[in-house]
N, C-alpha and C positions, 0 to 999 in steps of 0.2 A: 544823822538819822539811823535808827536801827534797821538792820536788813530784814528782820522779821516783820510780818504783816502788822500794821498798826491797829490798835483797838479803836472801837468807836469813840471812846472817851478821849483818846489821844488825838484823833482827827477833829473832834469837836473843839478841843483846846487849841489846836493849831488854827482852826477856822476863826476863832476869836482873836488870836494873835494876828492873823493875816488881815482881818477886818479892821483892827485898830491901826495897823501899819498903813493900810490903803487909805483910810480916812485922814491920816496925818500927812501922807506923802503924795497921793495922787491929786494933781491939780484939777479942781472941779471944772475949769474952763475947757478941759479936754474930754469931758464925759460924752460918750456916744459919738465921738468924732474920729474913731479909728480909721474907718474907710476913707474919710476925707483927707486925713493927714498922713496916711501910710499907704499911698498908692505905689507907683513904681519906686519912688524915692521919698525920703522924709522931707517935711517942710522945716529945714534947718533954721529958718528965720523966726520960728516960734519959740520964745524964751521958755514958756511953760513946758513945751514938748522937750526941749533940750534938758531942762531940769529933771523931767520925769525919766528920760533915758539914763541920765547919770545916776539917779536914785535906784532905779531898777537894776542897773548894771552892778552897782556897788553892793546891793543886797544879794545879787546872784539869782534873782527870781525871773530874769529874762531867759535863763537856762536852768529852770528849777530842779531838774533831775540830774544835772551834770555834777561831777564830784566837786565838793567844796574846796579841795586842795588846789584846784585849777581855776577857781573863781565862780563855779556854779553854785546852785542853791543847796545841793546835797540832799534833796527831798526824795522820798519814795514816790512812785507813780500815784499812789493813793493820796498823798499829801498834795501833789501837784494838781490833782483833780479838784481838791478842795480849794486850792488857791485860784484855779481857773473859775470856779463858781463864785468865789468872793469878788474876783475882778469883774465878772459879768454883772454882779449885783450893783456895783457902782459905775458900771458902763466904762470900765477901764480896758486897756488893750496893751499888747506887748509890741512896742515899736522897734525893738532891737532885732526882731526877725527880718525887718526891712533894712535897718541900718547896717547890718552885717552882711547883706547880700546873701550869698550861698553859704555863709559861714555857720549859722546856727542850724539850718535845716539839713545840710548835706556834708560840708567839709568837716565841721567840728566833730560830729558823731563818728566820722570815719577816722579822723586823727586819734580820737579817744580809743578806738578799737585797734588800729594798726600802727599808730605812731610810737616812736621811741619816747622815753621819758623826757629827753631834751626837747623833742618836737612838741610834746604836750605842754611843757613849761613855757615854751616860746610862743606858741600859737593860740592855745585855748583861752588864757586869761583875757587877751585883747578882744577875742570874739565874744566872750561873756559880757564884756563891758560895751560892746557895740562900737569899738574904736577902729576896727578894720573892716573894710568892705571886700568881700571875696567874690571871685568869678571862677568859672570852670571851663576848661578847654577839652571838649570831647569830639563833637562832630567836625568833619572836614568836608570840603567840596566833593570829594570822591569817597567819603566814608561816613555815611549817615546811618541808615538801618544796619548796614554791614560795617559796624564801627571797627571791628578787628582789622579792617583793611587800612587803617590809618597809617600815614607816612611821615607825619611830623616826627623828627628824630632828635635824640639827645646823645651827643658824643662825649665819651669819657676823656676829659683833658687833664686827668691827674688830680688837680685840686678843685675842679669844678666841672659842671656839665654845660656843653655848648648846644643850644637848641635852635633848630631851623625848621620852618614849616608854617602851615596856616591852619587856623581853626575858624569855624563859623558858628553862628547862633550862640556866641558867648555872651550870656546875659550880663548887662552892667559892666562889661569889660572896660568901657571908657571912664568908669568911676572907680574901678577896683584898685586896691593897693597890692593885693596878692591874688594869685591864680593857681589852681591845681590842674595839672594837665596829664592826659594820657599821651605818652610818647613812645616811639619805637627805639629800644636800646640794643636790639639784636636782630639784624636782618636775616641771619642764617637759620634761626629757629622757626617752627610753624608760627603763623601770624599771631595767634593768641598767646604764645609762649614768649614772645620777644618784646612785650609791652611793659612799661613801668609807669608808675604814677609819680610825677615830679612836682614839687612846689617851688614857685619862684615869684620874685617881686615884679610888679608891673612897671614901676617907675625906673626905667632904664632905657638906654638908647636903642637896644635891640628889639623893643616891643612897640608895635604900632596898632592902633585900633581905628576902625571905621564903622560908625553906627549904620544900622540897616533900618530904614523906615518901613513900617508895616502898614497894611491896609487901614487899620484903625487910626492911623495918624501918629502913633507913638514910635519910639525907637529904643525899645528895651534890649535889643540884641545888637551884636557887633560882629564884624569880621576882625580877626586878630592875627597879626603877622609877627612871626619870630625870625629875626635876622641876626644870627649870632647872639641871641639872648643868653644870659648866664644864670645858672642856678647853683647854689652851694652844693658841695659834694654830699653833704649829709641830709639833703632835702628830698631824698627818695622815700616815699611813704610805703611802708611794707618792704618786702624783699625785692631785689633787683629782678626784673623780668617776670614778676608776679603781679603786675599792675592790672591785668585783666580781672583777677579776683577782687582786688581793691576797688576797681572801677565799678564792677557789678554790685558790690555791696553798697557803694555810695548811691547808686541809682535806686536801690531799695529804699534808702532813707529819703530820696527825693519823692518817690511815689507815695511813701507814707505821709509826707508833708502835703500831698495834693489830694488827700482822700476826702476832704470836706466838700460839701456841695452847696456852699453858700451863695454861689452865683458870682457874677462879676463885681468888681469893686466900684468905688465912686458912687455915681448916682444910682446905679442898679442896686447897690447894697443898702441904700437909704430909703428905698421905696418898695413896700411889699406888693406882691401881685394883686392882692385883694384891694389895696389902696388904688393901684393903677386901674383896676377894673371898675371901681366905683367912679373914678374921675372921668375915664374915657368911654366907658360902655354904659354905665348907669345901672340902676336897679329897677325891677318891675314892681307892680303893686304889692306883691308879697314880700318885698324886701330882698329878693334874690338878684344875682347878677343877670342882667337883661339879655341873656343869650344862653339857651339851654346847652348847646354843643360846647361853648366855651366853659360853662360851669362844669361840665363833665370832664373836660380835658384838664382844667385847672385843678379839680379835685384829685384826678389821677396823679398829676405832677406833685401836688402837696403831699400826697401819701407816699410817693416814691422818695421825696426829699426827707420826710420824717423817718421812713424805713432806713434810709442811709444813716441818718444821725443815730438812730437807736442801735443799728448794727455796730457802729463805731463804739458806742457806749458799752454794748455787750462785750465786744472784743476786749475793751479796756478792763471791764469788770472781771472777765474770765482770766485775764492775765495775772490777776491778784497782785498788782503792784510791780510786776516784772514784764513790762511790755517788750516784745521782741519783734523786730522788723523782719518780715518774711515775704514770700511770693503772694500772700493774701493781699498785700498792698496793691497788687496789679488789679485785682477785682474791684477794690474800693476806688482806685484811681479812675478806672473806666466808668464806673457808676457815677462818680462825681462829675466827670466830663459830660456824660450824657444829660444828667440832671441840670447842670449849669447851663448848657447850651439850649436845652428845652425851655428853661426859665426865660432866657433872653428872647427866644422865638415868641413865646407867649406874650411877653411884655410888649414887643414891637407890634404884634398883631393887634393887641388891645389898643395901642396908641394910634392906630390907623395912619392918617396922613401926618400926624405929629411925630410918627416914628420913621419918617423918611428924610429928616433933615441932616445936613452936614455942617451948615453954618447959616448965619443970618438972624435978624431981629424977629422974624416971624416965628421962631422956635424958642421955647424956654431952654435955659442952660441944661437942666437935667434931661431934657429930651435929646439934645445933641449928645450928651454924655452917654445916654442909653444906647444910641445908635453906634457910637464908637466902641462901647463895651461889648455890644453884640458882635461887631466885626472882630474885635480882639479875641473874644471868647472862642472863635473858630480854631484858634491855635491850641486850645486845651487838649484836644484829642490827638495832637501831634507832639508837643514838647513833653519832655520827661519820658520819652519812649512812646511811640505812636499807639493808637488804639489797637492796631493789628499786632504790633509787637507784644503788647500786654496780653492779648488773646493767645498768642503763641506760648507765652510764659505760663498762663493759666492752664492751657492744654497739656503742656509738658510736665510742669512741676507740681500742679495740684491734681489734675485729672489723670495723670499718668499715661496720656495718649502718646503714640509713637511719633517720631519725627516725621514731618510732612514733606521732607525733601528727598525721600527715598524713591528710586525708580521702581516701576512695576505696574 
């Protein structure tokens, strides 16, 4: 694709090309089933879904704006937006963002920015095809919000790195083939200056994972232990002892991926709030939802969600095909968290006693899933950097406010 801004005629022609390809390649049996089939992990027993993953990966349209020489689609952001609209038109979805774990949303973009040519050639094509599931090792039991206090260490053994320590909240680590970790490579330097970003394989004797069950019943996170785990010598991403910069950049990509306010997945994604209100609350003689206060709060929520979507569209349009991840993602991430959590609260309120179930035949399956989604959604304002951490980033990097840790 040309680096110059595409003309309307070029975008129209590409839209026709994408439309034809989707009509030929996207299995109609999957239409509208993205939330159902792409929860925590993909339904690998679905033959049509497996075929769609392979076709999308081979085309490069699972990572549409990544360079084509590494297996991406090579599209401009404007072309990618057209593709997104065409996929929406046929109710298609991109399952590779789930199949690759943290690969597409976080690790891949960071490798493209900081990786050597050899690292890009080695790691990016399998991510584009959804062949490798990635995890990340950041937080530790004594290094959460103060991440720079991490103690997991990597020792230089000449031809490899020897890694010892523990990580926690490592999403999907029990399924991952590769992991990117922040490790301490120099204990003599100030804590932020002695950290490196290392890449290593999970399938080795020195790596152990233990799933953590959450209040919602799922176990998407793990504790991960490194006991003399080994990483290749050339698998430091970026410069040695400059991992803090690499790690912060990756977190910006994470927040960018969490800016949509579509609410929880599963049952919550398949039932609109207005549908739920009609089923559980009913309508009055004028055809309105039969609760004036609920109508008002539901309207406020829907306007906030629409404002969030329009803001993202405006930022995309203003970028003129050259989207850059920045601290603005922290604003959108916090807004998305608030909107999604408010949606879940409204849904359960409308469901009344039907929104109190955990198990049993007296509840419909979607009701049970709504309750579990509501509980799981509480984590949205914690993972990817807590709500408070995002506010600090907004205050410092966007508003220009002074540090709040000064005495006086």
